[in-house]
All heavy atoms as TSV, in Angstrom:
chain	resi	resn	atom	element	x	y	z
A	1	ALA	N	N	0.820	-1.171	0.009
A	1	ALA	CA	C	0.015	-0.059	0.064
A	1	ALA	C	C	0.906	1.298	-0.052
A	1	ALA	O	O	2.004	1.272	0.550
A	1	ALA	CB	C	-0.939	-0.038	1.207
A	2	LYS	N	N	0.401	2.295	-0.658
A	2	LYS	CA	C	1.117	3.511	-0.637
A	2	LYS	C	C	0.896	4.217	0.603
A	2	LYS	O	O	-0.129	4.068	1.271
A	2	LYS	CB	C	0.659	4.424	-1.796
A	2	LYS	CG	C	0.880	3.900	-3.130
A	2	LYS	CD	C	0.344	4.818	-4.231
A	2	LYS	CE	C	0.700	4.297	-5.650
A	2	LYS	NZ	N	0.247	5.159	-6.643
A	3	VAL	N	N	1.871	5.026	1.070
A	3	VAL	CA	C	1.802	5.706	2.282
A	3	VAL	C	C	0.632	6.668	2.382
A	3	VAL	O	O	-0.057	6.843	3.364
A	3	VAL	CB	C	3.153	6.502	2.646
A	3	VAL	CG1	C	3.007	7.373	3.845
A	3	VAL	CG2	C	4.273	5.544	2.857
A	4	SER	N	N	0.337	7.292	1.219
A	4	SER	CA	C	-0.829	8.235	1.196
A	4	SER	C	C	-2.187	7.463	1.403
A	4	SER	O	O	-3.074	8.012	2.056
A	4	SER	CB	C	-0.812	9.084	-0.169
A	4	SER	OG	O	-0.997	8.095	-1.197
A	5	GLU	N	N	-2.245	6.290	0.885
A	5	GLU	CA	C	-3.412	5.427	1.138
A	5	GLU	C	C	-3.529	5.038	2.598
A	5	GLU	O	O	-4.645	5.040	3.160
A	5	GLU	CB	C	-3.376	4.154	0.203
A	5	GLU	CG	C	-3.558	4.452	-1.262
A	5	GLU	CD	C	-3.209	3.211	-2.070
A	5	GLU	OE1	O	-3.011	2.177	-1.550
A	5	GLU	OE2	O	-3.290	3.410	-3.323
A	6	VAL	N	N	-2.421	4.709	3.225
A	6	VAL	CA	C	-2.391	4.290	4.602
A	6	VAL	C	C	-2.749	5.544	5.482
A	6	VAL	O	O	-3.568	5.395	6.422
A	6	VAL	CB	C	-1.008	3.836	5.055
A	6	VAL	CG1	C	-0.933	3.586	6.469
A	6	VAL	CG2	C	-0.662	2.525	4.262
A	7	ALA	N	N	-2.334	6.746	5.119
A	7	ALA	CA	C	-2.611	7.925	5.916
A	7	ALA	C	C	-4.107	8.151	5.892
A	7	ALA	O	O	-4.694	8.536	6.905
A	7	ALA	CB	C	-1.858	9.093	5.363
A	8	ALA	N	N	-4.768	7.860	4.780
A	8	ALA	CA	C	-6.187	8.079	4.734
A	8	ALA	C	C	-7.023	7.056	5.553
A	8	ALA	O	O	-8.045	7.369	5.987
A	8	ALA	CB	C	-6.698	7.966	3.236
A	9	LYS	N	N	-6.348	5.886	5.829
A	9	LYS	CA	C	-7.002	4.836	6.658
A	9	LYS	C	C	-6.555	4.881	8.112
A	9	LYS	O	O	-7.016	4.088	8.843
A	9	LYS	CB	C	-6.673	3.441	6.034
A	9	LYS	CG	C	-7.233	3.271	4.710
A	9	LYS	CD	C	-6.821	1.891	4.155
A	9	LYS	CE	C	-7.252	1.700	2.770
A	9	LYS	NZ	N	-6.784	0.412	2.182
A	10	SER	N	N	-5.569	5.704	8.403
A	10	SER	CA	C	-5.001	5.754	9.749
A	10	SER	C	C	-6.165	6.033	10.816
A	10	SER	O	O	-7.150	6.642	10.520
A	10	SER	CB	C	-3.914	6.645	9.852
A	10	SER	OG	O	-4.347	8.050	9.830
A	11	LYS	N	N	-5.838	5.627	12.051
A	11	LYS	CA	C	-6.805	5.887	13.112
A	11	LYS	C	C	-6.572	7.189	13.892
A	11	LYS	O	O	-7.365	7.499	14.730
A	11	LYS	CB	C	-6.697	4.724	14.082
A	11	LYS	CG	C	-7.037	3.386	13.477
A	11	LYS	CD	C	-7.062	2.274	14.476
A	11	LYS	CE	C	-7.436	1.055	13.811
A	11	LYS	NZ	N	-7.542	-0.099	14.756
A	12	ASN	N	N	-5.542	7.940	13.434
A	12	ASN	CA	C	-5.368	9.255	13.997
A	12	ASN	C	C	-5.392	9.294	15.565
A	12	ASN	O	O	-6.228	9.866	16.207
A	12	ASN	CB	C	-6.416	10.329	13.483
A	12	ASN	CG	C	-6.211	10.554	11.951
A	12	ASN	OD1	O	-5.167	10.184	11.418
A	12	ASN	ND2	N	-7.208	11.078	11.367
A	13	ILE	N	N	-4.396	8.583	16.106
A	13	ILE	CA	C	-4.297	8.488	17.577
A	13	ILE	C	C	-3.456	9.609	18.104
A	13	ILE	O	O	-2.334	9.828	17.718
A	13	ILE	CB	C	-3.759	7.176	17.978
A	13	ILE	CG1	C	-4.541	5.990	17.490
A	13	ILE	CG2	C	-3.439	7.038	19.439
A	13	ILE	CD1	C	-3.988	4.701	17.720
A	14	PRO	N	N	-4.017	10.408	19.141
A	14	PRO	CA	C	-3.192	11.469	19.675
A	14	PRO	C	C	-2.098	10.929	20.578
A	14	PRO	O	O	-2.200	9.780	21.029
A	14	PRO	CB	C	-4.189	12.320	20.418
A	14	PRO	CG	C	-5.365	11.441	20.706
A	14	PRO	CD	C	-5.352	10.430	19.623
A	15	LEU	N	N	-1.121	11.682	20.871
A	15	LEU	CA	C	0.038	11.243	21.664
A	15	LEU	C	C	-0.408	10.705	23.037
A	15	LEU	O	O	0.033	9.730	23.565
A	15	LEU	CB	C	1.020	12.341	21.847
A	15	LEU	CG	C	2.231	12.120	22.733
A	15	LEU	CD1	C	3.051	10.974	22.169
A	15	LEU	CD2	C	3.042	13.321	22.989
A	16	ILE	N	N	-1.408	11.401	23.667
A	16	ILE	CA	C	-1.836	11.018	25.027
A	16	ILE	C	C	-2.460	9.609	25.096
A	16	ILE	O	O	-2.411	8.886	26.037
A	16	ILE	CB	C	-2.880	12.041	25.550
A	16	ILE	CG1	C	-3.097	11.870	27.018
A	16	ILE	CG2	C	-4.186	11.970	24.856
A	16	ILE	CD1	C	-2.060	12.468	27.876
A	17	GLU	N	N	-2.924	9.039	23.886
A	17	GLU	CA	C	-3.587	7.707	23.770
A	17	GLU	C	C	-2.647	6.743	23.102
A	17	GLU	O	O	-3.067	5.494	23.062
A	17	GLU	CB	C	-4.866	7.842	23.020
A	17	GLU	CG	C	-5.901	8.681	23.600
A	17	GLU	CD	C	-7.174	8.851	22.734
A	17	GLU	OE1	O	-7.402	8.041	21.903
A	17	GLU	OE2	O	-7.902	9.775	22.971
A	18	LEU	N	N	-1.457	7.122	22.785
A	18	LEU	CA	C	-0.530	6.164	22.107
A	18	LEU	C	C	0.011	5.170	23.075
A	18	LEU	O	O	0.437	5.423	24.075
A	18	LEU	CB	C	0.600	7.023	21.386
A	18	LEU	CG	C	1.461	6.258	20.448
A	18	LEU	CD1	C	0.648	5.917	19.200
A	18	LEU	CD2	C	2.594	7.145	20.036
A	19	THR	N	N	-0.030	3.905	22.620
A	19	THR	CA	C	0.684	2.794	23.316
A	19	THR	C	C	1.685	2.203	22.406
A	19	THR	O	O	1.930	2.660	21.294
A	19	THR	CB	C	-0.447	1.693	23.725
A	19	THR	OG1	O	-0.900	1.125	22.543
A	19	THR	CG2	C	-1.508	2.313	24.551
A	20	GLU	N	N	2.344	1.202	22.843
A	20	GLU	CA	C	3.441	0.588	22.037
A	20	GLU	C	C	2.873	-0.365	20.937
A	20	GLU	O	O	3.685	-0.713	20.063
A	20	GLU	CB	C	4.336	-0.147	23.003
A	20	GLU	CG	C	3.755	-1.400	23.695
A	20	GLU	CD	C	4.630	-2.036	24.700
A	20	GLU	OE1	O	5.240	-1.310	25.472
A	20	GLU	OE2	O	4.739	-3.219	24.657
A	21	ARG	N	N	1.660	-0.632	20.933
A	21	ARG	CA	C	1.103	-1.620	20.027
A	21	ARG	C	C	0.794	-1.091	18.649
A	21	ARG	O	O	1.117	-1.628	17.591
A	21	ARG	CB	C	-0.045	-2.343	20.512
A	21	ARG	CG	C	0.380	-3.273	21.626
A	21	ARG	CD	C	-0.677	-4.206	22.093
A	21	ARG	NE	N	-0.190	-4.981	23.153
A	21	ARG	CZ	C	-0.375	-6.217	23.307
A	21	ARG	NH1	N	-1.169	-6.839	22.450
A	21	ARG	NH2	N	0.130	-6.979	24.255
A	22	PRO	N	N	0.074	0.044	18.517
A	22	PRO	CA	C	-0.163	0.583	17.165
A	22	PRO	C	C	0.966	1.241	16.502
A	22	PRO	O	O	1.965	1.613	17.138
A	22	PRO	CB	C	-1.368	1.614	17.377
A	22	PRO	CG	C	-1.111	2.096	18.806
A	22	PRO	CD	C	-0.530	0.887	19.493
A	23	CYS	N	N	0.857	1.444	15.151
A	23	CYS	CA	C	1.838	2.107	14.404
A	23	CYS	C	C	2.140	3.493	15.028
A	23	CYS	O	O	1.164	4.262	15.195
A	23	CYS	CB	C	1.463	2.252	12.978
A	23	CYS	SG	S	2.606	3.062	11.868
A	24	THR	N	N	3.427	3.826	15.243
A	24	THR	CA	C	3.734	5.151	15.866
A	24	THR	C	C	4.216	6.167	14.839
A	24	THR	O	O	4.930	7.081	15.218
A	24	THR	CB	C	4.738	4.990	16.946
A	24	THR	OG1	O	5.886	4.347	16.454
A	24	THR	CG2	C	4.159	4.105	18.081
A	25	TRP	N	N	3.945	5.971	13.553
A	25	TRP	CA	C	4.337	6.861	12.511
A	25	TRP	C	C	3.576	8.182	12.732
A	25	TRP	O	O	2.384	8.240	12.756
A	25	TRP	CB	C	4.000	6.328	11.130
A	25	TRP	CG	C	4.519	7.147	9.992
A	25	TRP	CD1	C	3.975	8.119	9.363
A	25	TRP	CD2	C	5.892	6.956	9.463
A	25	TRP	NE1	N	4.818	8.684	8.399
A	25	TRP	CE2	C	6.001	7.975	8.467
A	25	TRP	CE3	C	6.934	6.145	9.741
A	25	TRP	CZ2	C	7.107	8.047	7.712
A	25	TRP	CZ3	C	8.108	6.297	9.019
A	25	TRP	CH2	C	8.213	7.326	7.972
A	26	PRO	N	N	4.333	9.320	12.892
A	26	PRO	CA	C	3.737	10.595	13.080
A	26	PRO	C	C	3.069	11.167	11.776
A	26	PRO	O	O	3.649	10.980	10.719
A	26	PRO	CB	C	4.858	11.507	13.571
A	26	PRO	CG	C	6.129	10.859	12.922
A	26	PRO	CD	C	5.813	9.391	12.832
A	27	LEU	N	N	2.001	11.790	11.926
A	27	LEU	CA	C	1.291	12.409	10.816
A	27	LEU	C	C	0.978	13.870	11.202
A	27	LEU	O	O	0.381	14.159	12.281
A	27	LEU	CB	C	-0.083	11.670	10.583
A	27	LEU	CG	C	0.052	10.206	10.201
A	27	LEU	CD1	C	-1.238	9.542	10.293
A	27	LEU	CD2	C	0.651	10.033	8.847
A	28	GLY	N	N	1.323	14.767	10.275
A	28	GLY	CA	C	1.046	16.184	10.501
A	28	GLY	C	C	2.136	16.918	11.210
A	28	GLY	O	O	3.266	16.399	11.347
A	29	ASP	N	N	1.866	18.182	11.567
A	29	ASP	CA	C	2.864	19.111	12.166
A	29	ASP	C	C	2.722	19.000	13.694
A	29	ASP	O	O	1.619	19.315	14.212
A	29	ASP	CB	C	2.565	20.508	11.707
A	29	ASP	CG	C	3.533	21.520	12.157
A	29	ASP	OD1	O	4.339	21.243	13.131
A	29	ASP	OD2	O	3.625	22.615	11.660
A	30	PRO	N	N	3.738	18.628	14.489
A	30	PRO	CA	C	3.619	18.554	15.897
A	30	PRO	C	C	3.320	19.858	16.570
A	30	PRO	O	O	2.879	19.885	17.717
A	30	PRO	CB	C	4.988	18.004	16.392
A	30	PRO	CG	C	5.807	17.865	15.133
A	30	PRO	CD	C	5.042	18.237	13.981
A	31	ALA	N	N	3.454	20.985	15.854
A	31	ALA	CA	C	3.183	22.320	16.454
A	31	ALA	C	C	1.700	22.696	16.334
A	31	ALA	O	O	1.326	23.751	16.784
A	31	ALA	CB	C	4.090	23.339	15.801
A	32	THR	N	N	0.952	21.825	15.725
A	32	THR	CA	C	-0.489	22.112	15.583
A	32	THR	C	C	-1.385	21.020	16.300
A	32	THR	O	O	-0.881	20.063	16.669
A	32	THR	CB	C	-0.875	22.139	14.112
A	32	THR	OG1	O	-0.810	20.808	13.547
A	32	THR	CG2	C	0.028	23.024	13.246
A	33	SER	N	N	-2.622	21.361	16.342
A	33	SER	CA	C	-3.603	20.427	16.921
A	33	SER	C	C	-3.906	19.258	15.938
A	33	SER	O	O	-4.581	18.326	16.386
A	33	SER	CB	C	-4.891	21.143	17.312
A	33	SER	OG	O	-5.516	21.700	16.221
A	34	ASP	N	N	-3.509	19.406	14.706
A	34	ASP	CA	C	-3.724	18.300	13.703
A	34	ASP	C	C	-2.579	17.350	13.658
A	34	ASP	O	O	-2.189	16.862	12.591
A	34	ASP	CB	C	-3.955	18.901	12.400
A	34	ASP	CG	C	-5.268	19.660	12.235
A	34	ASP	OD1	O	-6.160	19.212	12.969
A	34	ASP	OD2	O	-5.392	20.562	11.557
A	35	PHE	N	N	-1.974	16.978	14.847
A	35	PHE	CA	C	-0.848	16.064	14.885
A	35	PHE	C	C	-1.317	14.746	15.432
A	35	PHE	O	O	-1.935	14.758	16.577
A	35	PHE	CB	C	0.309	16.700	15.647
A	35	PHE	CG	C	1.523	15.813	15.719
A	35	PHE	CD1	C	2.280	15.584	14.656
A	35	PHE	CD2	C	1.866	15.290	16.976
A	35	PHE	CE1	C	3.383	14.724	14.768
A	35	PHE	CE2	C	2.973	14.375	17.091
A	35	PHE	CZ	C	3.793	14.116	15.951
A	36	TRP	N	N	-1.110	13.691	14.799
A	36	TRP	CA	C	-1.599	12.354	15.129
A	36	TRP	C	C	-0.488	11.325	14.880
A	36	TRP	O	O	0.554	11.569	14.260
A	36	TRP	CB	C	-2.825	11.936	14.315
A	36	TRP	CG	C	-3.890	12.941	14.306
A	36	TRP	CD1	C	-4.147	13.951	13.371
A	36	TRP	CD2	C	-4.861	13.193	15.277
A	36	TRP	NE1	N	-5.161	14.712	13.725
A	36	TRP	CE2	C	-5.648	14.268	14.911
A	36	TRP	CE3	C	-5.207	12.592	16.623
A	36	TRP	CZ2	C	-6.711	14.772	15.675
A	36	TRP	CZ3	C	-6.221	13.069	17.238
A	36	TRP	CH2	C	-7.016	14.147	16.737
A	37	PHE	N	N	-0.850	10.102	15.286
A	37	PHE	CA	C	0.015	8.938	14.948
A	37	PHE	C	C	-0.825	7.931	14.182
A	37	PHE	O	O	-2.055	7.867	14.441
A	37	PHE	CB	C	0.623	8.259	16.171
A	37	PHE	CG	C	1.657	9.195	16.846
A	37	PHE	CD1	C	1.201	10.071	17.830
A	37	PHE	CD2	C	3.004	9.160	16.566
A	37	PHE	CE1	C	2.084	10.942	18.479
A	37	PHE	CE2	C	3.899	9.992	17.190
A	37	PHE	CZ	C	3.433	10.847	18.105
A	38	CYS	N	N	-0.294	7.228	13.294
A	38	CYS	CA	C	-0.968	6.315	12.398
A	38	CYS	C	C	-1.963	5.411	13.142
A	38	CYS	O	O	-3.215	5.434	12.912
A	38	CYS	CB	C	0.026	5.454	11.574
A	38	CYS	SG	S	-0.757	4.234	10.510
A	39	GLY	N	N	-1.542	4.496	14.027
A	39	GLY	CA	C	-2.385	3.699	14.821
A	39	GLY	C	C	-2.801	2.365	14.176
A	39	GLY	O	O	-3.547	1.609	14.860
A	40	LEU	N	N	-2.424	2.101	12.956
A	40	LEU	CA	C	-2.695	0.806	12.360
A	40	LEU	C	C	-1.890	-0.268	13.000
A	40	LEU	O	O	-0.876	0.023	13.674
A	40	LEU	CB	C	-2.513	0.897	10.856
A	40	LEU	CG	C	-3.402	1.799	10.108
A	40	LEU	CD1	C	-2.980	1.887	8.574
A	40	LEU	CD2	C	-4.825	1.349	10.158
A	41	PRO	N	N	-2.295	-1.577	12.808
A	41	PRO	CA	C	-1.503	-2.656	13.455
A	41	PRO	C	C	-0.001	-2.678	12.862
A	41	PRO	O	O	0.169	-2.374	11.705
A	41	PRO	CB	C	-2.217	-3.895	12.881
A	41	PRO	CG	C	-3.619	-3.418	12.682
A	41	PRO	CD	C	-3.463	-1.989	12.166
A	42	THR	N	N	0.878	-2.916	13.777
A	42	THR	CA	C	2.292	-2.937	13.386
A	42	THR	C	C	2.768	-4.279	12.885
A	42	THR	O	O	2.113	-5.299	13.075
A	42	THR	CB	C	3.184	-2.613	14.601
A	42	THR	OG1	O	2.948	-3.589	15.666
A	42	THR	CG2	C	2.977	-1.227	15.083
A	43	GLN	N	N	3.821	-4.249	12.120
A	43	GLN	CA	C	4.519	-5.510	11.699
A	43	GLN	C	C	5.255	-6.118	12.910
A	43	GLN	O	O	5.738	-5.345	13.781
A	43	GLN	CB	C	5.525	-5.312	10.631
A	43	GLN	CG	C	5.014	-5.125	9.251
A	43	GLN	CD	C	6.117	-5.277	8.123
A	43	GLN	OE1	O	7.217	-4.959	8.422
A	43	GLN	NE2	N	5.679	-5.695	7.021
A	44	THR	N	N	5.334	-7.417	13.019
A	44	THR	CA	C	6.010	-8.014	14.186
A	44	THR	C	C	7.429	-7.500	14.393
A	44	THR	O	O	8.217	-7.469	13.325
A	44	THR	CB	C	6.045	-9.506	13.996
A	44	THR	OG1	O	4.659	-10.016	13.787
A	44	THR	CG2	C	6.696	-10.252	15.146
A	45	GLY	N	N	7.740	-7.003	15.531
A	45	GLY	CA	C	9.093	-6.544	15.836
A	45	GLY	C	C	9.386	-5.153	15.329
A	45	GLY	O	O	10.545	-4.708	15.486
A	46	LYS	N	N	8.410	-4.459	14.761
A	46	LYS	CA	C	8.683	-3.122	14.238
A	46	LYS	C	C	7.735	-2.147	14.885
A	46	LYS	O	O	6.582	-2.518	15.326
A	46	LYS	CB	C	8.394	-3.111	12.693
A	46	LYS	CG	C	9.323	-4.006	11.892
A	46	LYS	CD	C	10.707	-3.611	11.805
A	46	LYS	CE	C	11.508	-4.475	10.924
A	46	LYS	NZ	N	12.872	-4.270	10.948
A	47	PRO	N	N	8.021	-0.843	14.917
A	47	PRO	CA	C	7.153	0.154	15.491
A	47	PRO	C	C	6.133	0.696	14.543
A	47	PRO	O	O	5.315	1.459	14.955
A	47	PRO	CB	C	8.109	1.221	15.983
A	47	PRO	CG	C	9.215	1.136	14.919
A	47	PRO	CD	C	9.392	-0.313	14.640
A	48	TYR	N	N	6.099	0.190	13.298
A	48	TYR	CA	C	5.295	0.815	12.236
A	48	TYR	C	C	4.517	-0.289	11.520
A	48	TYR	O	O	4.827	-1.457	11.522
A	48	TYR	CB	C	6.078	1.566	11.189
A	48	TYR	CG	C	6.988	2.666	11.817
A	48	TYR	CD1	C	8.360	2.621	11.551
A	48	TYR	CD2	C	6.507	3.678	12.647
A	48	TYR	CE1	C	9.204	3.549	12.035
A	48	TYR	CE2	C	7.392	4.576	13.161
A	48	TYR	CZ	C	8.651	4.575	12.805
A	48	TYR	OH	O	9.527	5.560	13.401
A	49	CYS	N	N	3.444	0.216	10.881
A	49	CYS	CA	C	2.607	-0.727	10.022
A	49	CYS	C	C	3.412	-1.038	8.786
A	49	CYS	O	O	4.559	-0.474	8.552
A	49	CYS	CB	C	1.328	0.038	9.611
A	49	CYS	SG	S	1.505	1.533	8.613
A	50	GLU	N	N	2.909	-1.887	7.952
A	50	GLU	CA	C	3.602	-2.386	6.794
A	50	GLU	C	C	4.027	-1.282	5.850
A	50	GLU	O	O	5.187	-1.246	5.382
A	50	GLU	CB	C	2.731	-3.419	6.031
A	50	GLU	CG	C	3.443	-3.979	4.828
A	50	GLU	CD	C	2.549	-4.961	4.036
A	50	GLU	OE1	O	1.438	-5.284	4.518
A	50	GLU	OE2	O	2.956	-5.445	2.970
A	51	ALA	N	N	3.211	-0.416	5.538
A	51	ALA	CA	C	3.469	0.736	4.579
A	51	ALA	C	C	4.570	1.657	5.195
A	51	ALA	O	O	5.491	2.135	4.521
A	51	ALA	CB	C	2.247	1.502	4.290
A	52	HIS	N	N	4.494	1.981	6.467
A	52	HIS	CA	C	5.411	2.828	7.087
A	52	HIS	C	C	6.828	2.199	7.341
A	52	HIS	O	O	7.839	2.810	7.291
A	52	HIS	CB	C	4.911	3.506	8.389
A	52	HIS	CG	C	3.818	4.471	8.026
A	52	HIS	ND1	N	2.564	4.408	8.737
A	52	HIS	CD2	C	3.788	5.480	7.157
A	52	HIS	CE1	C	1.811	5.427	8.213
A	52	HIS	NE2	N	2.521	6.093	7.246
A	53	VAL	N	N	6.801	0.862	7.544
A	53	VAL	CA	C	8.048	0.113	7.641
A	53	VAL	C	C	8.848	0.264	6.299
A	53	VAL	O	O	10.069	0.418	6.272
A	53	VAL	CB	C	7.807	-1.353	7.952
A	53	VAL	CG1	C	9.086	-2.197	7.657
A	53	VAL	CG2	C	7.436	-1.539	9.455
A	54	GLY	N	N	8.101	0.183	5.137
A	54	GLY	CA	C	8.698	0.285	3.822
A	54	GLY	C	C	9.308	1.646	3.611
A	54	GLY	O	O	10.276	1.737	2.812
A	55	VAL	N	N	8.925	2.719	4.328
A	55	VAL	CA	C	9.430	4.071	4.181
A	55	VAL	C	C	10.642	4.211	5.168
A	55	VAL	O	O	11.659	4.715	4.814
A	55	VAL	CB	C	8.400	5.080	4.489
A	55	VAL	CG1	C	9.008	6.463	4.467
A	55	VAL	CG2	C	7.258	4.996	3.490
A	56	ALA	N	N	10.422	3.702	6.400
A	56	ALA	CA	C	11.437	3.904	7.453
A	56	ALA	C	C	12.669	3.028	7.361
A	56	ALA	O	O	13.821	3.491	7.652
A	56	ALA	CB	C	10.747	3.754	8.772
A	57	PHE	N	N	12.474	1.833	7.024
A	57	PHE	CA	C	13.562	0.797	6.975
A	57	PHE	C	C	13.857	0.495	5.541
A	57	PHE	O	O	13.280	-0.473	4.935
A	57	PHE	CB	C	13.129	-0.386	7.782
A	57	PHE	CG	C	12.874	-0.074	9.190
A	57	PHE	CD1	C	11.568	0.029	9.620
A	57	PHE	CD2	C	13.940	0.012	10.169
A	57	PHE	CE1	C	11.339	0.288	11.036
A	57	PHE	CE2	C	13.661	0.278	11.432
A	57	PHE	CZ	C	12.338	0.410	11.877
A	58	GLN	N	N	14.850	1.149	5.014
A	58	GLN	CA	C	15.316	0.841	3.601
A	58	GLN	C	C	16.611	0.092	3.636
A	58	GLN	O	O	17.417	0.299	4.537
A	58	GLN	CB	C	15.419	2.173	2.842
A	58	GLN	CG	C	14.089	2.905	2.763
A	58	GLN	CD	C	14.224	4.191	2.013
A	58	GLN	OE1	O	15.255	4.503	1.412
A	58	GLN	NE2	N	13.159	4.993	2.009
A	59	PRO	N	N	16.866	-0.782	2.612
A	59	PRO	CA	C	18.140	-1.476	2.605
A	59	PRO	C	C	19.241	-0.529	2.541
A	59	PRO	O	O	19.216	0.601	1.936
A	59	PRO	CB	C	18.058	-2.228	1.297
A	59	PRO	CG	C	16.627	-2.270	0.923
A	59	PRO	CD	C	16.016	-1.035	1.562
A	60	LEU	N	N	20.412	-0.894	3.148
A	60	LEU	CA	C	21.633	-0.019	3.216
A	60	LEU	C	C	22.114	0.362	1.819
A	60	LEU	O	O	22.450	1.522	1.517
A	60	LEU	CB	C	22.718	-0.771	3.980
A	60	LEU	CG	C	23.990	-0.053	4.173
A	60	LEU	CD1	C	23.738	1.269	4.917
A	60	LEU	CD2	C	24.988	-0.892	4.904
A	61	SER	N	N	22.036	-0.590	0.833
A	61	SER	CA	C	22.556	-0.261	-0.581
A	61	SER	C	C	21.661	0.878	-1.117
A	61	SER	O	O	22.234	1.701	-1.791
A	61	SER	CB	C	22.507	-1.439	-1.407
A	61	SER	OG	O	21.069	-1.970	-1.509
A	62	THR	N	N	20.435	0.958	-0.855
A	62	THR	CA	C	19.560	1.991	-1.378
A	62	THR	C	C	19.942	3.370	-0.796
A	62	THR	O	O	20.038	4.273	-1.523
A	62	THR	CB	C	18.094	1.729	-0.981
A	62	THR	OG1	O	17.683	0.417	-1.573
A	62	THR	CG2	C	17.165	2.833	-1.668
A	63	ARG	N	N	20.220	3.430	0.407
A	63	ARG	CA	C	20.708	4.693	1.073
A	63	ARG	C	C	22.076	5.084	0.473
A	63	ARG	O	O	22.254	6.277	0.214
A	63	ARG	CB	C	20.834	4.578	2.575
A	63	ARG	CG	C	19.375	4.544	3.181
A	63	ARG	CD	C	19.504	4.530	4.676
A	63	ARG	NE	N	20.146	3.191	5.036
A	63	ARG	CZ	C	20.293	2.847	6.316
A	63	ARG	NH1	N	19.996	3.609	7.300
A	63	ARG	NH2	N	20.799	1.647	6.644
A	64	ARG	N	N	22.963	4.143	0.277
A	64	ARG	CA	C	24.275	4.520	-0.316
A	64	ARG	C	C	24.135	5.037	-1.683
A	64	ARG	O	O	24.785	6.009	-2.154
A	64	ARG	CB	C	25.208	3.277	-0.330
A	64	ARG	CG	C	25.695	2.960	1.011
A	64	ARG	CD	C	26.692	1.836	0.835
A	64	ARG	NE	N	27.169	1.397	2.158
A	64	ARG	CZ	C	27.562	0.165	2.383
A	64	ARG	NH1	N	27.619	-0.745	1.530
A	64	ARG	NH2	N	28.030	-0.148	3.654
A	65	ASP	N	N	23.212	4.437	-2.570
A	65	ASP	CA	C	23.008	4.878	-3.933
A	65	ASP	C	C	22.528	6.310	-3.976
A	65	ASP	O	O	22.826	7.087	-4.859
A	65	ASP	CB	C	22.014	3.994	-4.650
A	65	ASP	CG	C	22.559	2.557	-4.850
A	65	ASP	OD1	O	23.859	2.381	-4.738
A	65	ASP	OD2	O	21.760	1.619	-5.073
A	66	ARG	N	N	21.709	6.738	-3.007
A	66	ARG	CA	C	21.188	8.112	-3.003
A	66	ARG	C	C	22.256	9.113	-2.709
A	66	ARG	O	O	22.142	10.255	-3.204
A	66	ARG	CB	C	20.087	8.241	-1.945
A	66	ARG	CG	C	18.756	7.730	-2.465
A	66	ARG	CD	C	17.677	8.129	-1.493
A	66	ARG	NE	N	17.834	7.260	-0.334
A	66	ARG	CZ	C	17.119	7.257	0.736
A	66	ARG	NH1	N	16.076	8.122	0.879
A	66	ARG	NH2	N	17.327	6.439	1.735
A	67	ARG	N	N	23.287	8.776	-1.960
A	67	ARG	CA	C	24.406	9.692	-1.716
A	67	ARG	C	C	25.206	9.982	-2.853
A	67	ARG	O	O	25.946	10.975	-2.978
A	67	ARG	CB	C	25.257	9.149	-0.547
A	67	ARG	CG	C	24.571	9.310	0.818
A	67	ARG	CD	C	25.534	9.005	1.861
A	67	ARG	NE	N	24.937	8.038	2.821
A	67	ARG	CZ	C	25.588	7.243	3.575
A	67	ARG	NH1	N	26.870	7.349	3.634
A	67	ARG	NH2	N	24.982	6.398	4.341
A	68	ARG	N	N	25.252	9.130	-3.812
A	68	ARG	CA	C	26.133	9.306	-4.984
A	68	ARG	C	C	25.729	10.345	-5.969
A	68	ARG	O	O	24.645	10.736	-6.187
A	68	ARG	CB	C	26.348	7.922	-5.749
A	68	ARG	CG	C	27.122	7.012	-4.902
A	68	ARG	CD	C	27.320	5.755	-5.667
A	68	ARG	NE	N	27.918	4.775	-4.740
A	68	ARG	CZ	C	28.015	3.485	-4.919
A	68	ARG	NH1	N	27.492	2.937	-6.008
A	68	ARG	NH2	N	28.531	2.710	-4.085
């Protein structure tokens, strides 16, 4: 799934209600009242849902290629 599609389906959990189980990917600007966390189920052993894991955890070779 694309990150934009996941953002549309996110549960918009505020910081005060965040636990370690749902996806903790931040959405929005933390300086505003429209700041939330994704809240979808996480991948085993990861802090994010499947779509956000794909953004956050990229293979080392991919990061090296971007620096060139």
